[in-house]
C-alpha positions as CSV (number, residue, x, y, z in Angstrom):
1,M,0.0,0.0,0.0
2,P,1.4,3.4,-1.0
3,L,2.3,5.7,1.9
4,L,2.1,9.5,1.3
5,G,3.5,11.2,4.4
6,D,1.6,9.6,7.2
7,I,-1.4,8.8,5.1
8,T,-1.8,5.2,4.1
9,L,-3.6,4.8,0.8
10,T,-5.4,1.6,1.4
11,A,-7.5,1.3,-1.7
12,V,-5.3,2.5,-4.6
13,Q,-6.6,1.3,-8.0
14,R,-3.8,2.5,-10.2
15,V,-0.3,4.0,-9.9
16,D,1.7,5.4,-12.8
17,Q,5.3,6.6,-12.6
18,S,7.0,8.5,-15.4
19,T,10.5,9.9,-16.0
20,D,11.6,12.4,-18.6
21,A,15.3,11.8,-19.3
22,G,15.7,15.4,-20.3
23,F,17.0,14.9,-23.9
24,T,16.5,17.5,-26.6
25,D,16.6,16.9,-30.4
26,V,19.5,18.7,-32.0
27,P,19.5,18.6,-35.9
28,V,22.9,17.9,-37.5
29,L,23.4,18.6,-41.2
30,G,23.9,15.3,-43.0
31,L,22.8,13.1,-40.0
32,E,19.9,10.8,-40.4
33,G,18.0,11.5,-37.2
34,H,18.8,14.0,-34.5
35,A,21.6,14.1,-32.0
36,Q,20.5,14.0,-28.4
37,Q,21.6,16.6,-26.0
38,R,20.8,16.3,-22.3
39,S,20.2,19.4,-20.4
40,G,19.2,17.8,-17.1
41,R,16.6,15.4,-15.9
42,P,13.2,16.8,-14.9
43,S,11.5,15.6,-11.7
44,H,10.0,12.1,-11.5
45,R,6.2,12.1,-11.7
46,V,3.8,9.8,-10.0
47,A,0.0,9.6,-10.7
48,I,-2.3,7.8,-8.3
49,A,-5.9,6.9,-8.6
50,G,-8.0,5.2,-5.9
51,V,-10.8,5.5,-3.3
52,L,-11.0,6.4,0.3
53,T,-13.3,4.2,2.4
54,G,-14.1,3.2,5.9
55,D,-14.2,5.2,9.1
56,T,-11.1,7.3,8.2
57,A,-12.3,8.2,4.6
58,L,-13.3,11.8,5.4
59,S,-10.3,12.5,7.6
60,D,-7.9,11.0,5.0
61,L,-9.7,13.2,2.4
62,A,-9.1,16.3,4.6
63,N,-5.4,15.4,5.0
64,L,-5.0,15.0,1.3
65,Q,-6.7,18.3,0.5
66,S,-4.6,20.1,3.1
67,L,-1.4,18.6,1.7
68,A,-2.4,19.7,-1.9
69,T,-3.4,23.2,-0.9
70,S,-0.4,23.9,1.3
71,G,2.2,22.9,-1.2
72,E,4.3,21.4,1.6
73,E,6.9,18.7,0.8
74,T,6.3,15.2,2.1
75,T,7.5,11.7,1.6
76,F,6.2,8.9,-0.6
77,A,6.8,5.2,-0.5
78,A,5.5,2.5,-2.9
79,D,6.8,-0.5,-4.7
80,I,6.7,1.3,-8.1
81,V,9.4,3.8,-7.0
82,T,11.7,1.2,-5.4
83,A,14.6,2.1,-7.8
84,L,14.1,5.8,-7.5
85,D,15.7,8.1,-5.0
86,L,12.6,10.1,-4.0
87,Q,13.6,12.0,-0.9
88,H,10.6,14.4,-1.0
89,V,7.6,15.0,-3.2
90,V,4.9,17.6,-3.6
91,V,1.3,17.2,-4.6
92,T,0.9,19.1,-7.9
93,H,-2.7,18.1,-8.8
94,F,-5.6,16.6,-6.7
95,I,-9.2,15.6,-7.6
96,A,-11.8,14.1,-5.3
97,S,-15.2,12.8,-6.3
98,E,-18.3,11.3,-4.7
99,T,-20.8,9.0,-6.5
100,A,-24.5,8.7,-5.7
101,G,-25.3,5.3,-4.3
102,R,-21.9,4.8,-2.8
103,P,-22.0,6.5,0.6
104,G,-18.7,6.7,2.6
105,V,-16.6,6.2,-0.6
106,V,-14.6,9.1,-2.0
107,G,-12.7,8.7,-5.2
108,F,-9.5,10.6,-5.7
109,A,-6.7,11.2,-8.2
110,L,-3.5,13.0,-7.5
111,E,-0.2,13.7,-9.1
112,L,3.1,13.9,-7.3
113,A,6.4,15.5,-8.4
114,E,9.8,15.0,-7.1
115,S,11.2,17.9,-5.1
116,P,15.0,17.5,-4.7
117,P,17.0,19.5,-2.2
118,L,18.5,22.7,-3.5
119,P,22.3,23.0,-3.8
120,P,24.2,24.9,-1.2
121,P,24.3,28.7,-1.7
122,A,27.3,30.2,-3.5
123,Q,30.1,31.2,-1.1
124,L,32.3,34.3,-1.5
125,S,36.0,33.5,-1.5
126,G,39.2,35.5,-1.5
127,F,40.8,37.0,-4.5
128,G,37.6,36.8,-6.6
129,G,37.4,33.1,-6.2
130,L,40.7,32.5,-8.0
131,D,42.3,31.0,-4.9
132,D,40.5,27.8,-5.8
133,F,42.2,27.6,-9.2
134,G,45.8,26.9,-8.1
135,L,47.1,30.3,-7.0
136,G,47.9,29.0,-3.6
137,D,49.7,26.0,-5.1
138,L,51.8,28.4,-7.3
139,G,53.0,30.2,-4.1
140,F,51.1,33.4,-4.8
141,D,50.5,35.1,-1.4
142,T,47.6,37.6,-1.6
143,D,48.8,39.2,1.7
144,V,51.6,40.8,-0.2
145,L,49.0,43.1,-1.9
146,G,48.9,45.2,1.2
147,D,52.7,45.6,1.2
148,L,52.6,46.5,-2.5
149,A,50.1,49.2,-1.8
150,N,52.3,50.8,0.9
151,V,55.3,50.7,-1.4
152,A,53.3,52.3,-4.2
153,G,52.3,55.1,-1.8
154,E,56.0,55.7,-0.9
155,V,57.0,55.8,-4.6
156,A,54.2,58.2,-5.4
157,G,55.4,60.5,-2.6
158,A,59.0,60.4,-3.9
159,I,57.8,61.3,-7.4
160,D,55.8,64.2,-6.0
161,G,59.0,65.4,-4.1
162,A,61.1,65.2,-7.3
163,L,58.6,67.2,-9.2
164,D,58.6,69.9,-6.5
165,A,62.4,70.0,-6.7
166,L,62.3,70.4,-10.5
167,E,59.7,73.2,-10.2
168,A,62.0,75.0,-7.7
169,L,65.0,74.6,-10.0
170,D,63.0,75.8,-13.0
171,A,62.0,78.9,-11.0
172,L,65.5,79.7,-9.9
173,T,67.0,79.4,-13.4
174,G,64.1,81.4,-14.8
175,L,65.1,84.3,-12.6
176,A,68.6,84.3,-14.2
177,G,67.4,83.9,-17.7
178,F,68.7,80.3,-17.9
179,D,66.5,77.5,-19.4
180,F,67.0,74.2,-17.7
181,G,64.4,72.4,-19.9
182,G,67.0,70.9,-22.2
183,L,68.5,68.8,-19.4
184,L,65.2,67.1,-18.7
185,D,64.5,65.9,-22.3
186,P,65.2,62.3,-23.2
187,V,68.7,61.8,-24.4
188,N,69.3,59.8,-27.6
189,D,72.9,60.6,-28.3
190,V,75.0,60.1,-25.1
191,T,78.1,61.8,-26.3
192,A,76.3,64.9,-27.6
193,S,74.3,65.1,-24.4
194,L,77.4,65.0,-22.2
195,G,78.9,67.9,-24.2
196,A,75.7,69.9,-23.8
197,V,75.6,69.2,-20.1
198,G,79.1,70.6,-19.7
199,Q,78.2,73.8,-21.5
200,R,75.0,74.3,-19.7
201,L,76.6,73.5,-16.3
202,G,78.9,76.4,-16.8
203,S,76.1,78.7,-17.7
204,A,74.1,77.5,-14.7
205,T,77.0,78.2,-12.3
206,S,77.3,81.7,-13.7
207,S,73.5,82.3,-13.4
208,L,73.3,81.0,-9.9
209,S,76.3,83.3,-8.9
210,E,74.5,86.3,-10.4
211,L,71.3,85.3,-8.6
212,F,72.9,85.0,-5.1
213,G,75.4,87.8,-5.6
214,S,78.6,85.7,-5.2
């Protein structure tokens, strides 16, 4: 006798079980027939038809109606689902009927659908989840990112200081009519640049002497 939750279905007349394997036809040029692509198996389905009789007929009817309207998960056991791993099911469709001349007998038909447990929720992980793809095995320590940020800040400070110094030199040389800009341009010819530096260094010394009066 099938058992739906704690309700024993004592007078079941028919039980049908169906499984859709989840295949989809995929046309392939030049292939006689269709390739089969499986996207995932839908839930197992069970259809039950029977009658409720005896002293518990009305109470069993009320329990079945409550189970169908609430949508709550329940268990199901029957010989026809022996090979299936049905942990929980839900009642997706329910019909009850009474026939004149048959007092105390309630006919019913219901359909069940497998309701598998949901997978665990996604978990946030360090470094955008890439730590699970071998970065740890490669010796990549994500803690060093904080040290790199500190070093980057120090380098940025040093660059700002150098720029301030260049601005100060440019202002000093500008007072004496001397242009320091040529010394800061990229040097392509090392020999020519060294000669230019010597000439400009002499001019710079003279300009600075005039500026400070010595």
